DRENTORKOL-3810 file (N, C-alpha, C; in nm, 4 decimals):
REM DRENTORKOL-3810
@n.u->-1.1300; n.v->2.2419; n.w->-3.4107; ca.u->-1.0460; ca.v->2.1470; ca.w->-3.3408; c.u->-1.1332; c.v->2.0461; c.w->-3.2654
@n.u->-1.2385; n.v->2.0941; n.w->-3.1999; ca.u->-1.3281; ca.v->2.0056; ca.w->-3.1259; c.u->-1.3964; c.v->1.9095; c.w->-3.2225
@n.u->-1.4349; n.v->1.9613; n.w->-3.3406; ca.u->-1.5013; ca.v->1.8779; ca.w->-3.4412; c.u->-1.4075; c.v->1.7668; c.w->-3.4880
@n.u->-1.2801; n.v->1.7990; n.w->-3.5115; ca.u->-1.1827; ca.v->1.6984; ca.w->-3.5559; c.u->-1.1576; c.v->1.5965; c.w->-3.4453
@n.u->-1.1488; n.v->1.6419; n.w->-3.3208; ca.u->-1.1281; ca.v->1.5514; ca.w->-3.2082; c.u->-1.2458; c.v->1.4551; c.w->-3.1950
@n.u->-1.3693; n.v->1.5070; n.w->-3.2109; ca.u->-1.4889; ca.v->1.4238; ca.w->-3.2037; c.u->-1.4862; c.v->1.3174; c.w->-3.3138
@n.u->-1.4487; n.v->1.3565; n.w->-3.4352; ca.u->-1.4426; ca.v->1.2609; ca.w->-3.5471; c.u->-1.3373; c.v->1.1541; c.w->-3.5200
@n.u->-1.2239; n.v->1.1918; n.w->-3.4618; ca.u->-1.1169; ca.v->1.0971; ca.w->-3.4311; c.u->-1.1632; c.v->0.9958; c.w->-3.3265
@n.u->-1.2324; n.v->1.0445; n.w->-3.2240; ca.u->-1.2837; ca.v->0.9562; ca.w->-3.1187; c.u->-1.3907; c.v->0.8628; c.w->-3.1762
@n.u->-1.4788; n.v->0.9162; n.w->-3.2597; ca.u->-1.5838; ca.v->0.8352; ca.w->-3.3220; c.u->-1.5230; c.v->0.7254; c.w->-3.4089
@n.u->-1.4215; n.v->0.7587; n.w->-3.4870; ca.u->-1.3543; ca.v->0.6574; ca.w->-3.5697; c.u->-1.2904; c.v->0.5505; c.w->-3.4816
@n.u->-1.2352; n.v->0.5898; n.w->-3.3686; ca.u->-1.1756; ca.v->0.4940; ca.w->-3.2756; c.u->-1.2788; c.v->0.3967; c.w->-3.2208
@n.u->-1.3965; n.v->0.4492; n.w->-3.1837; ca.u->-1.5027; ca.v->0.3620; ca.w->-3.1336; c.u->-1.5499; c.v->0.2654; c.w->-3.2418
@n.u->-1.5666; n.v->0.3149; n.w->-3.3626; ca.u->-1.6107; ca.v->0.2289; ca.w->-3.4728; c.u->-1.5079; c.v->0.1211; c.w->-3.5003
@n.u->-1.3800; n.v->0.1577; n.w->-3.5062; ca.u->-1.2745; ca.v->0.0597; ca.w->-3.5299; c.u->-1.2703; c.v->-0.0439; c.w->-3.4183
@n.u->-1.2833; n.v->0.0010; n.w->-3.2953; ca.u->-1.2832; ca.v->-0.0907; ca.w->-3.1808; c.u->-1.4003; c.v->-0.1881; c.w->-3.1907
@n.u->-1.5185; n.v->-0.1378; n.w->-3.2266; ca.u->-1.6369; ca.v->-0.2231; ca.w->-3.2413; c.u->-1.6158; c.v->-0.3259; c.w->-3.3515
@n.u->-1.5634; n.v->-0.2823; n.w->-3.4655; ca.u->-1.5418; ca.v->-0.3740; ca.w->-3.5771; c.u->-1.4401; c.v->-0.4818; c.w->-3.5412
@n.u->-1.3349; n.v->-0.4452; n.w->-3.4705; ca.u->-1.2353; ca.v->-0.5440; ca.w->-3.4311; c.u->-1.2942; c.v->-0.6464; c.w->-3.3346
@n.u->-1.3759; n.v->-0.6005; n.w->-3.2410; ca.u->-1.4351; ca.v->-0.6923; ca.w->-3.1441; c.u->-1.5336; c.v->-0.7860; c.w->-3.2106
@n.u->-1.6123; n.v->-0.7371; n.w->-3.3067; ca.u->-1.7101; ca.v->-0.8229; ca.w->-3.3719; c.u->-1.6441; c.v->-0.9152; c.w->-3.4731
@n.u->-1.5236; n.v->-0.8832; n.w->-3.5195; ca.u->-1.4583; ca.v->-0.9659; ca.w->-3.6198; c.u->-1.3721; c.v->-1.0752; c.w->-3.5585
@n.u->-1.3448; n.v->-1.0683; n.w->-3.4274; ca.u->-1.2583; ca.v->-1.1677; ca.w->-3.3650; c.u->-1.3302; c.v->-1.3008; c.w->-3.3520
@n.u->-1.2640; n.v->-1.4094; n.w->-3.3900; ca.u->-1.3269; ca.v->-1.5399; ca.w->-3.3696; c.u->-1.3128; c.v->-1.5813; c.w->-3.2238
@n.u->-1.3962; n.v->-1.6746; n.w->-3.1840; ca.u->-1.3851; ca.v->-1.7252; ca.w->-3.0476; c.u->-1.2538; c.v->-1.7994; c.w->-3.0318
@n.u->-1.1964; n.v->-1.7895; n.w->-2.9145; ca.u->-1.0698; ca.v->-1.8540; ca.w->-2.8854; c.u->-1.0922; c.v->-2.0054; c.w->-2.8735
@n.u->-1.0345; n.v->-2.0866; n.w->-2.9619; ca.u->-1.0591; ca.v->-2.2311; ca.w->-2.9572; c.u->-1.0012; c.v->-2.2971; c.w->-2.8318
@n.u->-0.9082; n.v->-2.2290; n.w->-2.7622; ca.u->-0.8510; ca.v->-2.2844; ca.w->-2.6389; c.u->-0.9416; c.v->-2.2610; c.w->-2.5179
@n.u->-1.0433; n.v->-2.1776; n.w->-2.5344; ca.u->-1.1375; ca.v->-2.1507; ca.w->-2.4258; c.u->-1.2196; c.v->-2.2784; c.w->-2.4026
@n.u->-1.2177; n.v->-2.3340; n.w->-2.2805; ca.u->-1.2921; ca.v->-2.4587; ca.w->-2.2559; c.u->-1.4440; c.v->-2.4425; c.w->-2.2659
@n.u->-1.4915; n.v->-2.3185; n.w->-2.2719; ca.u->-1.6352; ca.v->-2.2943; ca.w->-2.2802; c.u->-1.6824; c.v->-2.2716; c.w->-2.4234
@n.u->-1.5951; n.v->-2.2986; n.w->-2.5197; ca.u->-1.6306; ca.v->-2.2862; ca.w->-2.6615; c.u->-1.6673; c.v->-2.4240; c.w->-2.7135
@n.u->-1.7850; n.v->-2.4352; n.w->-2.7695; ca.u->-1.8307; ca.v->-2.5596; ca.w->-2.8316; c.u->-1.8298; c.v->-2.5382; c.w->-2.9827
@n.u->-1.8155; n.v->-2.6455; n.w->-3.0573; ca.u->-1.8157; ca.v->-2.6306; ca.w->-3.2025; c.u->-1.9019; c.v->-2.7389; c.w->-3.2652
@n.u->-1.9451; n.v->-2.7116; n.w->-3.3862; ca.u->-2.0238; ca.v->-2.8077; ca.w->-3.4623; c.u->-1.9952; c.v->-2.7863; c.w->-3.6109
@n.u->-2.0275; n.v->-2.8856; n.w->-3.6904; ca.u->-2.0098; ca.v->-2.8752; ca.w->-3.8353; c.u->-2.1383; c.v->-2.8234; c.w->-3.8954
@n.u->-2.1252; n.v->-2.7298; n.w->-3.9906; ca.u->-2.2426; ca.v->-2.6810; ca.w->-4.0619; c.u->-2.2164; c.v->-2.6916; c.w->-4.2109
@n.u->-2.3225; n.v->-2.7118; n.w->-4.2855; ca.u->-2.3089; ca.v->-2.7219; ca.w->-4.4306; c.u->-2.3500; c.v->-2.5892; c.w->-4.4936
@n.u->-2.2922; n.v->-2.5629; n.w->-4.6100; ca.u->-2.3312; ca.v->-2.4445; ca.w->-4.6865; c.u->-2.3124; c.v->-2.4766; c.w->-4.8347
@n.u->-2.3849; n.v->-2.4061; n.w->-4.9181; ca.u->-2.3823; ca.v->-2.4323; ca.w->-5.0619; c.u->-2.2921; c.v->-2.3313; c.w->-5.1317
@n.u->-2.2175; n.v->-2.3808; n.w->-5.2287; ca.u->-2.1296; ca.v->-2.2967; ca.w->-5.3091; c.u->-2.1655; c.v->-2.3192; c.w->-5.4558
@n.u->-2.1792; n.v->-2.2114; n.w->-5.5310; ca.u->-2.2033; ca.v->-2.2232; ca.w->-5.6740; c.u->-2.0705; c.v->-2.2476; c.w->-5.7440
@n.u->-2.0652; n.v->-2.3521; n.w->-5.8260; ca.u->-1.9418; ca.v->-2.3864; ca.w->-5.8965; c.u->-1.9707; c.v->-2.4008; c.w->-6.0457
@n.u->-1.8669; n.v->-2.3797; n.w->-6.1247; ca.u->-1.8743; ca.v->-2.4020; ca.w->-6.2688; c.u->-1.8179; c.v->-2.5413; c.w->-6.2912
@n.u->-1.8983; n.v->-2.6298; n.w->-6.3515; ca.u->-1.8513; ca.v->-2.7660; ca.w->-6.3723; c.u->-1.8628; c.v->-2.8041; c.w->-6.5191
@n.u->-1.7703; n.v->-2.8870; n.w->-6.5646; ca.u->-1.7742; ca.v->-2.9326; ca.w->-6.7028; c.u->-1.8448; c.v->-3.0676; c.w->-6.7095
@n.u->-1.9037; n.v->-3.0951; n.w->-6.8263; ca.u->-1.9690; ca.v->-3.2238; ca.w->-6.8481; c.u->-1.9662; c.v->-3.2552; c.w->-6.9977
@n.u->-1.9890; n.v->-3.3814; n.w->-7.0313; ca.u->-1.9926; ca.v->-3.4244; ca.w->-7.1711; c.u->-2.1340; c.v->-3.4042; c.w->-7.2235
@n.u->-2.1483; n.v->-3.3083; n.w->-7.3146; ca.u->-2.2795; ca.v->-3.2756; ca.w->-7.3708; c.u->-2.2991; c.v->-3.3540; c.w->-7.5018
@n.u->-2.4027; n.v->-3.4400; n.w->-7.5087; ca.u->-2.4240; ca.v->-3.5181; ca.w->-7.6313; c.u->-2.4868; c.v->-3.4322; c.w->-7.7414
@n.u->-2.4478; n.v->-3.4579; n.w->-7.8647; ca.u->-2.5115; ca.v->-3.3905; ca.w->-7.9777; c.u->-2.5143; c.v->-3.4861; c.w->-8.0968
@n.u->-2.6063; n.v->-3.4604; n.w->-8.1880; ca.u->-2.6251; ca.v->-3.5438; ca.w->-8.3074; c.u->-2.5292; c.v->-3.4955; c.w->-8.4158
@n.u->-2.4361; n.v->-3.5807; n.w->-8.4540; ca.u->-2.3399; ca.v->-3.5446; ca.w->-8.5579; c.u->-2.3835; c.v->-3.6116; c.w->-8.6881
@n.u->-2.3981; n.v->-3.5311; n.w->-8.7918; ca.u->-2.4400; ca.v->-3.5827; ca.w->-8.9221; c.u->-2.3159; c.v->-3.6018; c.w->-9.0086
@n.u->-2.3103; n.v->-3.7154; n.w->-9.0734; ca.u->-2.1995; ca.v->-3.7398; ca.w->-9.1666; c.u->-2.2543; c.v->-3.8177; c.w->-9.2861
@n.u->-2.1749; n.v->-3.8243; n.w->-9.3896; ca.u->-2.2194; ca.v->-3.8875; ca.w->-9.5136; c.u->-2.1271; c.v->-4.0043; c.w->-9.5464
@n.u->-2.1892; n.v->-4.1089; n.w->-9.6011; ca.u->-2.1117; ca.v->-4.2251; ca.w->-9.6454; c.u->-2.1507; c.v->-4.2592; c.w->-9.7881
@n.u->-2.0666; n.v->-4.3357; n.w->-9.8497; ca.u->-2.0989; ca.v->-4.3840; ca.w->-9.9844; c.u->-2.1991; c.v->-4.4970; c.w->-9.9716
@n.u->-2.2958; n.v->-4.4977; n.w->-10.0611; ca.u->-2.3967; ca.v->-4.6037; ca.w->-10.0572; c.u->-2.4507; c.v->-4.6273; c.w->-10.1991
@n.u->-2.5537; n.v->-4.7098; n.w->-10.2090; ca.u->-2.6080; ca.v->-4.7457; ca.w->-10.3413; c.u->-2.7287; c.v->-4.6620; c.w->-10.3797
@n.u->-2.7492; n.v->-4.5476; n.w->-10.3161; ca.u->-2.8643; ca.v->-4.4614; ca.w->-10.3436; c.u->-2.8329; c.v->-4.3711; c.w->-10.4622
@n.u->-2.8828; n.v->-4.4070; n.w->-10.5791; ca.u->-2.8564; ca.v->-4.3297; ca.w->-10.7020; c.u->-2.9191; c.v->-4.1910; c.w->-10.6945
@n.u->-3.0380; n.v->-4.1774; n.w->-10.6329; ca.u->-3.1074; ca.v->-4.0485; ca.w->-10.6276; c.u->-3.0288; c.v->-3.9433; c.w->-10.5496
@n.u->-2.9446; n.v->-3.9840; n.w->-10.4564; ca.u->-2.8642; ca.v->-3.8904; ca.w->-10.3784; c.u->-2.7175; c.v->-3.8961; c.w->-10.4185
@n.u->-2.6930; n.v->-3.9358; n.w->-10.5420; ca.u->-2.5580; ca.v->-3.9412; ca.w->-10.5974; c.u->-2.4652; c.v->-4.0317; c.w->-10.5142
@n.u->-2.5185; n.v->-4.1447; n.w->-10.4739; ca.u->-2.4448; ca.v->-4.2472; ca.w->-10.3981; c.u->-2.3912; c.v->-4.1958; c.w->-10.2636
@n.u->-2.4633; n.v->-4.1001; n.w->-10.2109; ca.u->-2.4218; ca.v->-4.0418; ca.w->-10.0829; c.u->-2.5397; c.v->-4.0536; c.w->-9.9855
@n.u->-2.5169; n.v->-4.1238; n.w->-9.8730; ca.u->-2.6227; ca.v->-4.1434; ca.w->-9.7737; c.u->-2.5894; c.v->-4.0666; c.w->-9.6456
@n.u->-2.6946; n.v->-4.0141; n.w->-9.5833; ca.u->-2.6789; ca.v->-3.9405; ca.w->-9.4583; c.u->-2.6830; c.v->-4.0382; c.w->-9.3414
@n.u->-2.5898; n.v->-4.0208; n.w->-9.2485; ca.u->-2.5845; ca.v->-4.1031; ca.w->-9.1279; c.u->-2.5786; c.v->-4.0110; c.w->-9.0053
@n.u->-2.6155; n.v->-4.0667; n.w->-8.8915; ca.u->-2.6140; ca.v->-3.9927; ca.w->-8.7651; c.u->-2.5357; c.v->-4.0723; c.w->-8.6616
@n.u->-2.4647; n.v->-4.0003; n.w->-8.5779; ca.u->-2.4004; ca.v->-4.0631; ca.w->-8.4621; c.u->-2.4005; c.v->-3.9622; c.w->-8.3477
@n.u->-2.4055; n.v->-4.0163; n.w->-8.2277; ca.u->-2.4024; ca.v->-3.9306; ca.w->-8.1089; c.u->-2.2559; c.v->-3.9050; c.w->-8.0744
@n.u->-2.2204; n.v->-3.7763; n.w->-8.0677; ca.u->-2.0866; ca.v->-3.7360; ca.w->-8.0262; c.u->-2.1009; c.v->-3.6512; c.w->-7.9005
@n.u->-1.9897; n.v->-3.6247; n.w->-7.8403; ca.u->-1.9908; ca.v->-3.5477; ca.w->-7.7159; c.u->-1.8915; c.v->-3.4332; c.w->-7.7249
@n.u->-1.9305; n.v->-3.3206; n.w->-7.6682; ca.u->-1.8392; ca.v->-3.2075; ca.w->-7.6571; c.u->-1.8428; c.v->-3.1576; c.w->-7.5128
@n.u->-1.7346; n.v->-3.0954; n.w->-7.4713; ca.u->-1.7281; ca.v->-3.0430; ca.w->-7.3350; c.u->-1.8128; c.v->-2.9169; c.w->-7.3254
@n.u->-1.9012; n.v->-2.9154; n.w->-7.2281; ca.u->-1.9854; ca.v->-2.7985; ca.w->-7.2029; c.u->-1.9733; c.v->-2.7649; c.w->-7.0537
@n.u->-2.0243; n.v->-2.6489; n.w->-7.0172; ca.u->-2.0134; ca.v->-2.6035; ca.w->-6.8786; c.u->-2.1502; c.v->-2.5644; c.w->-6.8255
@n.u->-2.1683; n.v->-2.5879; n.w->-6.6989; ca.u->-2.2931; ca.v->-2.5499; ca.w->-6.6329; c.u->-2.2615; c.v->-2.5104; c.w->-6.4884
@n.u->-2.3554; n.v->-2.4356; n.w->-6.4301; ca.u->-2.3417; ca.v->-2.3985; ca.w->-6.2901; c.u->-2.4074; c.v->-2.5061; c.w->-6.2065
@n.u->-2.3412; n.v->-2.5384; n.w->-6.0989; ca.u->-2.3960; ca.v->-2.6387; ca.w->-6.0086; c.u->-2.3765; c.v->-2.5951; c.w->-5.8648
@n.u->-2.4441; n.v->-2.6620; n.w->-5.7751; ca.u->-2.4296; ca.v->-2.6342; ca.w->-5.6328; c.u->-2.3499; c.v->-2.7468; c.w->-5.5699
@n.u->-2.2505; n.v->-2.7100; n.w->-5.4921; ca.u->-2.1709; ca.v->-2.8083; ca.w->-5.4199; c.u->-2.1883; c.v->-2.7804; c.w->-5.2711
@n.u->-2.2131; n.v->-2.8843; n.w->-5.1952; ca.u->-2.2273; ca.v->-2.8701; ca.w->-5.0508; c.u->-2.0896; c.v->-2.8793; c.w->-4.9870
@n.u->-2.0556; n.v->-2.7771; n.w->-4.9095; ca.u->-1.9284; ca.v->-2.7726; ca.w->-4.8384; c.u->-1.9594; c.v->-2.7740; c.w->-4.6889
@n.u->-1.8578; n.v->-2.8021; n.w->-4.6097; ca.u->-1.8751; ca.v->-2.8078; ca.w->-4.4648; c.u->-1.7682; c.v->-2.7236; c.w->-4.3970
@n.u->-1.8061; n.v->-2.6599; n.w->-4.2885; ca.u->-1.7098; ca.v->-2.5827; ca.w->-4.2098; c.u->-1.7442; c.v->-2.5998; c.w->-4.0618
@n.u->-1.6407; n.v->-2.5868; n.w->-3.9817; ca.u->-1.6573; ca.v->-2.5982; ca.w->-3.8372; c.u->-1.6917; c.v->-2.4599; c.w->-3.7824
@n.u->-1.7990; n.v->-2.4517; n.w->-3.7063; ca.u->-1.8422; ca.v->-2.3250; ca.w->-3.6473; c.u->-1.8269; c.v->-2.3331; c.w->-3.4967
@n.u->-1.7739; n.v->-2.2266; n.w->-3.4384; ca.u->-1.7576; ca.v->-2.2196; ca.w->-3.2941; c.u->-1.8648; c.v->-2.1297; c.w->-3.2352
@n.u->-1.9120; n.v->-2.1676; n.w->-3.1196; ca.u->-2.0086; ca.v->-2.0860; ca.w->-3.0466; c.u->-1.9912; c.v->-2.1162; c.w->-2.8988
@n.u->-2.0434; n.v->-2.0284; n.w->-2.8178; ca.u->-2.0340; ca.v->-2.0508; ca.w->-2.6734; c.u->-2.1226; c.v->-2.1685; c.w->-2.6347
@n.u->-2.0712; n.v->-2.2495; n.w->-2.5424; ca.u->-2.1479; ca.v->-2.3633; ca.w->-2.4914; c.u->-2.2721; c.v->-2.3119; c.w->-2.4184
@n.u->-2.3738; n.v->-2.3961; n.w->-2.4007; ca.u->-2.4939; ca.v->-2.3530; ca.w->-2.3273; c.u->-2.4564; c.v->-2.3006; c.w->-2.1883
@n.u->-2.5185; n.v->-2.1886; n.w->-2.1511; ca.u->-2.4916; ca.v->-2.1273; ca.w->-2.0214; c.u->-2.3839; c.v->-2.0205; c.w->-2.0263
@n.u->-2.3296; n.v->-1.9941; n.w->-2.1456; ca.u->-2.2245; ca.v->-1.8938; ca.w->-2.1629; c.u->-2.2658; c.v->-1.7962; c.w->-2.2729
@n.u->-2.2132; n.v->-1.6751; n.w->-2.2681; ca.u->-2.2401; ca.v->-1.5772; ca.w->-2.3735; c.u->-2.1069; c.v->-1.5243; c.w->-2.4266
@n.u->-2.1112; n.v->-1.4760; n.w->-2.5483; ca.u->-1.9901; ca.v->-1.4305; ca.w->-2.6166; c.u->-1.9551; c.v->-1.2877; c.w->-2.5768
@n.u->-1.8283; n.v->-1.2672; n.w->-2.5433; ca.u->-1.7765; ca.v->-1.1340; ca.w->-2.5129; c.u->-1.6379; c.v->-1.1262; c.w->-2.5757
@n.u->-1.6270; n.v->-1.0525; n.w->-2.6846; ca.u->-1.5000; ca.v->-1.0494; ca.w->-2.7585; c.u->-1.4728; c.v->-1.1872; c.w->-2.8150
@n.u->-1.3561; n.v->-1.2426; n.w->-2.7815; ca.u->-1.3256; ca.v->-1.3772; ca.w->-2.8316; c.u->-1.3314; c.v->-1.4822; c.w->-2.7203
@n.u->-1.4039; n.v->-1.4523; n.w->-2.6122; ca.u->-1.4185; ca.v->-1.5466; ca.w->-2.5008; c.u->-1.5653; c.v->-1.5728; c.w->-2.4716
@n.u->-1.5915; n.v->-1.6832; n.w->-2.4038; ca.u->-1.7254; ca.v->-1.7178; ca.w->-2.3580; c.u->-1.7307; c.v->-1.6985; c.w->-2.2069
@n.u->-1.8235; n.v->-1.6153; n.w->-2.1629; ca.u->-1.8360; ca.v->-1.5760; ca.w->-2.0231; c.u->-1.9568; c.v->-1.6487; c.w->-1.9632
@n.u->-1.9444; n.v->-1.7009; n.w->-1.8397; ca.u->-2.0588; ca.v->-1.7697; ca.w->-1.7787; c.u->-2.1744; c.v->-1.6734; c.w->-1.7539
@n.u->-2.2955; n.v->-1.7263; n.w->-1.7635; ca.u->-2.4165; ca.v->-1.6455; ca.w->-1.7460; c.u->-2.4879; c.v->-1.6903; c.w->-1.6185
@n.u->-2.5086; n.v->-1.5972; n.w->-1.5284; ca.u->-2.5867; ca.v->-1.6227; ca.w->-1.4075; c.u->-2.7194; c.v->-1.5493; c.w->-1.4234
@n.u->-2.8301; n.v->-1.6241; n.w->-1.4152; ca.u->-2.9614; ca.v->-1.5611; ca.w->-1.4352; c.u->-2.9913; c.v->-1.4615; c.w->-1.3245
@n.u->-2.9404; n.v->-1.4885; n.w->-1.2039; ca.u->-2.9513; ca.v->-1.3906; ca.w->-1.0954; c.u->-2.8149; c.v->-1.3262; c.w->-1.0773
@n.u->-2.8138; n.v->-1.1947; n.w->-1.0602; ca.u->-2.6877; ca.v->-1.1231; ca.w->-1.0433; c.u->-2.6172; c.v->-1.1671; c.w->-0.9153
@n.u->-2.4867; n.v->-1.1859; n.w->-0.9232; ca.u->-2.4067; ca.v->-1.2178; ca.w->-0.8042; c.u->-2.3830; c.v->-1.0858; c.w->-0.7308
@n.u->-2.4587; n.v->-1.0628; n.w->-0.6227; ca.u->-2.4582; ca.v->-0.9338; ca.w->-0.5539; c.u->-2.3214; c.v->-0.9030; c.w->-0.4934
@n.u->-2.2668; n.v->-0.9950; n.w->-0.4162; ca.u->-2.1360; ca.v->-0.9755; ca.w->-0.3525; c.u->-2.0445; c.v->-1.0911; c.w->-0.3932
@n.u->-2.0228; n.v->-1.1020; n.w->-0.5202; ca.u->-1.9388; ca.v->-1.2096; ca.w->-0.5733; c.u->-1.9331; c.v->-1.1994; c.w->-0.7243
@n.u->-1.8855; n.v->-1.3057; n.w->-0.7857; ca.u->-1.8785; ca.v->-1.3051; ca.w->-0.9327; c.u->-1.9248; c.v->-1.4390; c.w->-0.9871
@n.u->-1.9769; n.v->-1.4341; n.w->-1.1081; ca.u->-2.0283; ca.v->-1.5531; ca.w->-1.1759; c.u->-1.9078; c.v->-1.6334; c.w->-1.2275
@n.u->-1.8950; n.v->-1.7592; n.w->-1.1851; ca.u->-1.7793; ca.v->-1.8405; ca.w->-1.2233; c.u->-1.8148; c.v->-1.9537; c.w->-1.3188
@n.u->-1.9413; n.v->-1.9927; n.w->-1.3224; ca.u->-1.9924; ca.v->-2.0906; ca.w->-1.4183; c.u->-2.1424; c.v->-2.0674; c.w->-1.4262
@n.u->-2.2110; n.v->-2.1252; n.w->-1.5228; ca.u->-2.3539; ca.v->-2.0958; ca.w->-1.5383; c.u->-2.4308; c.v->-2.1122; c.w->-1.4063
@n.u->-2.4966; n.v->-2.0031; n.w->-1.3676; ca.u->-2.5783; ca.v->-1.9976; ca.w->-1.2459; c.u->-2.5023; c.v->-2.0395; c.w->-1.1198
@n.u->-2.3724; n.v->-2.0120; n.w->-1.1149; ca.u->-2.2908; ca.v->-2.0408; ca.w->-0.9969; c.u->-2.2084; c.v->-1.9179; c.w->-0.9619
@n.u->-2.2355; n.v->-1.8629; n.w->-0.8417; ca.u->-2.1624; ca.v->-1.7450; ca.w->-0.7946; c.u->-2.0520; c.v->-1.7872; c.w->-0.6982
@n.u->-1.9391; n.v->-1.7199; n.w->-0.7060; ca.u->-1.8323; ca.v->-1.7352; ca.w->-0.6068; c.u->-1.8397; c.v->-1.6101; c.w->-0.5193
@n.u->-1.8773; n.v->-1.6302; n.w->-0.3935; ca.u->-1.9055; ca.v->-1.5164; ca.w->-0.3050; c.u->-1.7788; c.v->-1.4595; c.w->-0.2417
@n.u->-1.7848; n.v->-1.3292; n.w->-0.2135; ca.u->-1.6781; ca.v->-1.2622; ca.w->-0.1387; c.u->-1.6827; c.v->-1.3121; c.w->0.0055
@n.u->-1.5711; n.v->-1.3026; n.w->0.0794; ca.u->-1.5699; ca.v->-1.3492; ca.w->0.2184; c.u->-1.6816; c.v->-1.2829; c.w->0.3000
@n.u->-1.7528; n.v->-1.3639; n.w->0.3772; ca.u->-1.8608; ca.v->-1.3127; ca.w->0.4616; c.u->-1.9967; c.v->-1.3146; c.w->0.3952
@n.u->-2.0052; n.v->-1.3510; n.w->0.2708; ca.u->-2.1312; ca.v->-1.3528; ca.w->0.1977; c.u->-2.1611; c.v->-1.4950; c.w->0.1524
@n.u->-2.2898; n.v->-1.5273; n.w->0.1389; ca.u->-2.3311; ca.v->-1.6609; ca.w->0.0959; c.u->-2.4622; c.v->-1.6580; c.w->0.0224
@n.u->-2.5144; n.v->-1.7748; n.w->-0.0041; ca.u->-2.6387; ca.v->-1.7883; ca.w->-0.0790; c.u->-2.6101; c.v->-1.8063; c.w->-0.2272
@n.u->-2.7123; n.v->-1.8424; n.w->-0.3025; ca.u->-2.6944; ca.v->-1.8681; ca.w->-0.4462; c.u->-2.6526; c.v->-1.7428; c.w->-0.5218
@n.u->-2.6950; n.v->-1.6241; n.w->-0.4733; ca.u->-2.6597; ca.v->-1.4996; ca.w->-0.5418; c.u->-2.5668; c.v->-1.4119; c.w->-0.4575
@n.u->-2.5098; n.v->-1.4679; n.w->-0.3494; ca.u->-2.4156; ca.v->-1.3963; ca.w->-0.2608; c.u->-2.4792; c.v->-1.2738; c.w->-0.1947
@n.u->-2.6078; n.v->-1.2830; n.w->-0.1623; ca.u->-2.6727; ca.v->-1.1673; ca.w->-0.0995; c.u->-2.6938; c.v->-1.1868; c.w->0.0507
@n.u->-2.6655; n.v->-1.3063; n.w->0.1037; ca.u->-2.6846; ca.v->-1.3318; ca.w->0.2459; c.u->-2.5557; c.v->-1.3040; c.w->0.3207
@n.u->-2.5628; n.v->-1.2155; n.w->0.4216; ca.u->-2.4425; ca.v->-1.1770; ca.w->0.4958; c.u->-2.4280; c.v->-1.2494; c.w->0.6273
END
């Protein structure tokens, strides 16, 4: 029973981790910045492939029984693999923020001792505390 309970809890942690890592950043979050990135996609494309078509016409050549060989360039549809450049919009946290789930959280290089980080390197101190890191009483 303990072994089954442990496996159930472990599966829950794994599922929770996968869900958190699979969530995209919330586009309504004002701390989310985005940019366009290019990527290559392999595609199958058709093209007109030239080939030499041989045909015969009537002519005055007695040695070839009045039949002369002629050539013309014809085209047939062929296929090849090609690379196509595509573009997609990528979201990431703006500078000074780090990703947590689907939100961007402000990063304070110094810990806010008696307060909380409200924007990059900016602490909001609890009443009675001050200083850049809220450590002065």
